[in-house]
C-alpha positions as a printed NumPy array, in Angstrom:
array([[  0.057,   0.239,   0.075],
       [  1.305,   3.551,  -0.787],
       [  1.891,   5.607,   2.479],
       [ -0.513,   8.471,   2.802],
       [  1.497,  10.81 ,   4.993],
       [  5.435,  10.252,   3.84 ],
       [  6.993,   9.953,   0.557],
       [  9.008,   6.626,  -0.3  ],
       [ 11.72 ,   6.181,  -2.87 ],
       [ 13.424,   2.907,  -2.717],
       [ 17.046,   2.696,  -2.833],
       [ 17.821,  -0.573,  -3.892],
       [ 15.629,  -3.845,  -5.395],
       [ 15.742,  -5.626,  -2.152],
       [ 16.793,  -3.131,   0.912],
       [ 16.123,   0.786,   1.562],
       [ 14.031,   3.717,   1.076],
       [ 14.427,   7.305,   1.126],
       [ 11.66 ,   9.039,   3.09 ],
       [ 10.774,  12.533,   2.365],
       [  7.788,  14.953,   3.563],
       [  8.138,  14.178,   7.501],
       [  9.573,  16.269,  10.218],
       [ 11.059,  13.833,  12.474],
       [ 11.961,  16.583,  15.183],
       [  8.269,  17.369,  15.748],
       [  5.618,  15.027,  17.433],
       [  4.093,  12.508,  14.773],
       [  0.538,  11.64 ,  14.294],
       [ -0.731,   8.251,  14.651],
       [ -1.022,   7.793,  10.659],
       [  2.501,   9.063,  10.568],
       [  3.915,   6.514,  12.915],
       [  1.749,   3.82 ,  11.349],
       [  3.118,   4.933,   7.619],
       [  6.727,   4.541,   8.91 ],
       [  6.006,   1.3  ,  10.749],
       [  5.   ,   0.006,   7.404],
       [  7.744,   1.017,   5.46 ],
       [ 10.037,  -0.087,   7.968],
       [  8.742,  -3.524,   7.513],
       [  8.598,  -3.341,   3.73 ],
       [ 12.19 ,  -1.823,   2.923],
       [ 14.224,  -3.128,   6.132],
       [ 15.741,   0.175,   6.783],
       [ 14.516,   3.667,   6.158],
       [ 16.825,   6.727,   5.366],
       [ 16.026,  10.569,   6.219],
       [ 17.807,  13.75 ,   5.541],
       [ 17.826,  17.055,   7.242],
       [ 16.332,  16.091,  10.537],
       [ 18.083,  17.744,  13.454],
       [ 17.147,  15.767,  16.245],
       [ 17.929,  17.088,  19.863],
       [ 17.999,  14.404,  22.756],
       [ 14.54 ,  14.553,  23.782],
       [ 13.146,  14.391,  20.38 ],
       [ 15.217,  11.578,  19.126],
       [ 14.326,   9.301,  22.181],
       [ 10.102,  10.471,  21.349],
       [ 11.01 ,   9.297,  17.66 ],
       [ 11.981,   5.776,  19.012],
       [  9.364,   5.723,  21.69 ],
       [  6.664,   5.594,  18.69 ],
       [  7.665,   2.084,  18.187],
       [  8.442,   0.704,  21.707],
       [ 10.308,   0.938,  24.77 ],
       [ 13.725,   1.896,  24.553],
       [ 16.725,  -0.506,  25.273],
       [ 19.65 ,   0.441,  27.375],
       [ 23.137,  -1.073,  25.861],
       [ 24.706,  -3.657,  28.19 ],
       [ 28.213,  -2.109,  27.344],
       [ 28.19 ,   1.13 ,  26.727],
       [ 26.431,   4.101,  29.156],
       [ 24.331,   6.777,  27.744],
       [ 25.176,  10.04 ,  28.754],
       [ 24.146,  11.411,  32.501],
       [ 20.276,  11.394,  32.565],
       [ 20.091,   9.463,  29.126],
       [ 20.884,   5.928,  29.74 ],
       [ 18.919,   5.212,  26.56 ],
       [ 21.157,   7.073,  23.887],
       [ 24.102,   5.135,  22.362],
       [ 26.768,   7.528,  21.877],
       [ 28.794,   6.99 ,  18.413],
       [ 31.811,   9.056,  17.767],
       [ 34.951,   8.383,  16.147],
       [ 37.872,  11.04 ,  15.506],
       [ 41.874,  11.351,  15.16 ],
       [ 42.153,   9.882,  18.817],
       [ 39.885,   6.615,  18.155],
       [ 41.422,   3.505,  18.171],
       [ 38.281,   1.816,  16.858],
       [ 34.616,   2.419,  15.751],
       [ 31.43 ,   0.509,  16.752],
       [ 30.229,  -1.678,  13.9  ],
       [ 33.402,  -2.545,  11.921],
       [ 32.198,  -5.897,  11.087],
       [ 28.886,  -7.044,   9.742],
       [ 26.333,  -7.581,  12.624],
       [ 22.548,  -7.25 ,  14.035],
       [ 22.556,  -5.032,  17.025],
       [ 23.019,  -6.748,  20.518],
       [ 21.993, -10.353,  19.282],
       [ 23.944, -11.611,  22.535],
       [ 20.828, -10.761,  24.449],
       [ 17.839, -12.907,  25.266],
       [ 15.697, -10.424,  23.544],
       [ 17.663,  -8.594,  20.603],
       [ 16.179,  -4.951,  19.701],
       [ 13.296,  -4.785,  17.228],
       [ 15.142,  -1.755,  15.885],
       [ 17.844,   1.35 ,  15.67 ],
       [ 17.69 ,   4.786,  14.847],
       [ 20.995,   6.039,  14.347],
       [ 21.365,  10.139,  13.731],
       [ 24.709,  11.943,  12.877],
       [ 25.029,  15.379,  13.443],
       [ 28.626,  15.49 ,  11.877],
       [ 30.047,  13.708,   9.209],
       [ 33.51 ,  13.333,   7.606],
       [ 33.841,  15.104,   4.053],
       [ 34.234,  11.693,   2.587],
       [ 33.588,   8.498,   3.537],
       [ 31.972,   7.121,   6.774],
       [ 28.845,   5.481,   4.822],
       [ 26.886,   2.239,   6.539],
       [ 26.203,  -0.6  ,   4.495],
       [ 23.09 ,  -2.393,   5.443],
       [ 22.219,  -6.219,   4.141],
       [ 19.137,  -7.752,   3.843],
       [ 19.203, -11.041,   6.068],
       [ 15.585, -12.466,   4.474],
       [ 16.753, -11.579,   1.07 ],
       [ 20.064, -13.407,   1.946],
       [ 18.08 , -16.513,   3.255],
       [ 15.625, -16.667,   0.057],
       [ 18.704, -17.092,  -1.892],
       [ 20.291, -20.182,  -0.17 ],
       [ 19.727, -23.538,  -2.025],
       [ 16.547, -25.451,  -0.818],
       [ 18.767, -28.211,   0.554],
       [ 20.648, -25.863,   2.755],
       [ 17.83 , -24.133,   4.002],
       [ 16.386, -27.45 ,   4.989],
       [ 19.77 , -28.1  ,   6.651],
       [ 19.652, -24.873,   8.422],
       [ 16.23 , -25.209,   9.919],
       [ 15.93 , -26.309,  13.292],
       [ 19.716, -25.446,  14.027],
       [ 20.376, -22.936,  16.786],
       [ 23.557, -20.816,  17.554],
       [ 25.162, -18.874,  20.412],
       [ 25.548, -15.446,  20.615],
       [ 28.036, -13.749,  22.828],
       [ 29.193, -10.194,  23.756],
       [ 32.503, -11.63 ,  25.092],
       [ 34.733, -11.023,  22.339],
       [ 33.135,  -8.155,  20.991],
       [ 32.642,  -6.151,  24.101],
       [ 36.038,  -7.21 ,  25.651],
       [ 37.671,  -5.986,  22.659],
       [ 36.019,  -2.521,  22.32 ],
       [ 36.745,  -1.982,  26.321],
       [ 40.385,  -2.755,  26.111],
       [ 41.181,  -0.611,  22.909],
       [ 39.208,   2.447,  24.858],
       [ 40.954,   1.666,  28.253],
       [ 38.325,   0.679,  29.731],
       [ 38.842,  -2.439,  32.556],
       [ 35.809,  -4.737,  32.586],
       [ 37.37 ,  -7.52 ,  34.462],
       [ 34.555,  -7.957,  36.782],
       [ 31.66 ,  -7.522,  33.95 ],
       [ 29.806, -10.538,  32.802],
       [ 28.734,  -9.877,  29.042],
       [ 25.428, -11.271,  27.794],
       [ 25.191, -14.331,  26.082],
       [ 22.041, -16.583,  24.142],
       [ 20.952, -18.999,  22.354],
       [ 18.957, -18.14 ,  18.831],
       [ 17.808, -20.11 ,  16.008],
       [ 19.94 , -19.892,  13.162],
       [ 16.63 , -19.285,  10.618],
       [ 14.004, -16.827,  12.471],
       [ 10.557, -15.942,  11.326],
       [  9.978, -12.338,  11.267],
       [  7.347, -11.661,  13.993],
       [  5.338,  -8.97 ,  11.924],
       [  6.107, -10.14 ,   8.214],
       [  6.492, -14.002,   8.711],
       [  9.096, -13.722,   6.369],
       [ 11.956, -16.362,   7.153],
       [ 15.651, -14.513,   8.07 ],
       [ 18.987, -15.494,   8.539],
       [ 20.294, -14.852,  12.047],
       [ 23.729, -15.435,  12.686],
       [ 26.436, -12.884,  12.183],
       [ 30.386, -12.034,  12.705],
       [ 29.96 ,  -9.66 ,  15.467],
       [ 28.183, -11.667,  17.833],
       [ 27.932, -15.535,  16.914],
       [ 30.171, -17.658,  18.439],
       [ 29.434, -20.997,  17.152],
       [ 26.072, -23.212,  15.764],
       [ 25.376, -26.096,  18.421],
       [ 24.859, -29.119,  18.297],
       [ 27.425, -30.035,  15.402],
       [ 31.153, -30.374,  15.378],
       [ 33.177, -27.345,  15.551],
       [ 34.921, -27.812,  12.176],
       [ 31.248, -27.862,  10.573],
       [ 30.058, -24.997,  12.352],
       [ 32.968, -22.781,  11.505],
       [ 32.955, -23.467,   7.654],
       [ 28.593, -23.114,   8.174],
       [ 29.229, -19.875,   9.971],
       [ 31.926, -18.548,   7.292],
       [ 29.703, -19.262,   4.014],
       [ 26.88 , -17.947,   5.353],
       [ 29.067, -14.445,   6.292],
       [ 30.332, -14.356,   3.102],
       [ 26.767, -14.915,   1.637],
       [ 25.134, -12.082,   3.624],
       [ 28.103,  -9.652,   2.437],
       [ 27.28 , -10.17 ,  -1.149],
       [ 26.796,  -6.795,  -2.534],
       [ 22.923,  -8.507,  -4.289],
       [ 21.528,  -7.857,  -1.124],
       [ 22.805,  -4.636,   0.204],
       [ 22.5  ,  -0.76 ,   0.192],
       [ 24.877,   1.589,   1.163],
       [ 24.126,   5.006,   2.72 ],
       [ 26.251,   7.971,   2.496],
       [ 25.762,  10.059,   5.471],
       [ 25.378,  14.097,   5.438],
       [ 24.927,  15.901,   8.509],
       [ 21.529,  15.819,  10.282],
       [ 20.944,  12.474,   8.467],
       [ 18.727,   9.752,  10.599],
       [ 18.835,   5.719,   9.566],
       [ 16.238,   3.491,  11.407],
       [ 16.551,  -0.13 ,  10.586],
       [ 14.707,  -3.296,  11.331],
       [ 17.397,  -4.994,  13.467],
       [ 15.441,  -8.328,  13.222],
       [ 15.848,  -8.683,   9.496],
       [ 18.812,  -6.426,   8.485],
       [ 22.683,  -6.44 ,   9.39 ],
       [ 25.013,  -3.493,   8.836],
       [ 28.592,  -2.434,   8.858],
       [ 30.055,   1.001,   9.312],
       [ 32.991,   1.893,   7.201],
       [ 35.956,   3.38 ,   9.042],
       [ 37.599,   5.079,   6.122],
       [ 37.507,   8.531,   7.158],
       [ 40.256,   8.707,   9.508],
       [ 41.447,  10.987,  11.049],
       [ 38.207,  12.923,  10.6  ],
       [ 35.203,  13.323,  13.07 ],
       [ 32.093,  11.25 ,  12.643],
       [ 29.558,  12.057,  15.439],
       [ 26.319,  11.657,  16.596],
       [ 23.881,   9.153,  18.745],
       [ 21.518,   6.047,  18.657],
       [ 18.418,   4.957,  20.531],
       [ 17.399,   1.308,  19.896],
       [ 13.887,  -0.497,  20.406],
       [ 13.309,  -3.371,  22.486],
       [ 12.385,  -6.468,  20.996],
       [ 11.487, -10.042,  21.878],
       [ 12.664, -13.437,  21.587],
       [ 13.592, -14.693,  18.14 ],
       [ 11.338, -17.461,  17.058]])
């Protein structure tokens, strides 16, 4: 259905759309929220330009779609635990999201979606790649789909969060990072579409198969998910927003802009247990 309150321009055949005709800095009507929700389900990730969100309007936008998530490893600014700061400059030793991942899949209830706002971007570079994990599943051979059906995988924040904390000089020796088991293939809670739910950032192994088999299958799936066929690339401009469905989309941040500044913040919407 064509949305009544917004203009949609698809960004690629399989994933992504540019949204115009809406001001995210102001309160939205029920019809606008419904149209954005449907567009998210239809396209996986939505892109907006010229949306100078302050912290309060950013959080208000996220809350239209559910309760806001608090990141298990990175604290928000004082008084705003729901905000995840996103910042890189000449002093950074790493940036968030350099590997393909879905956000915080190491939790028992991974997020429904994330809304990233950048106010400062480098003169060139700093793009984000998004991939449709649903389109990637559809492109698998029927025999591989049958093999994966019913398998589970372990997701852990241990490797990713300990590495990032060490590079930032944060002592997390007393911290226990989340771990969860999810199906390798999940059915989207709203669309019913089947989706690959393993990623380089957090998936440790496929359970109930030998280690070498797990490693080989995961590597094949990671390379498959990273094919350009399933992707869209978003070039950021100041005051741009990307809103993605974390249940069906993976993303990767490209760190090709050192030593320039790329800065903003993210809110994340709580999800449910993948089935």
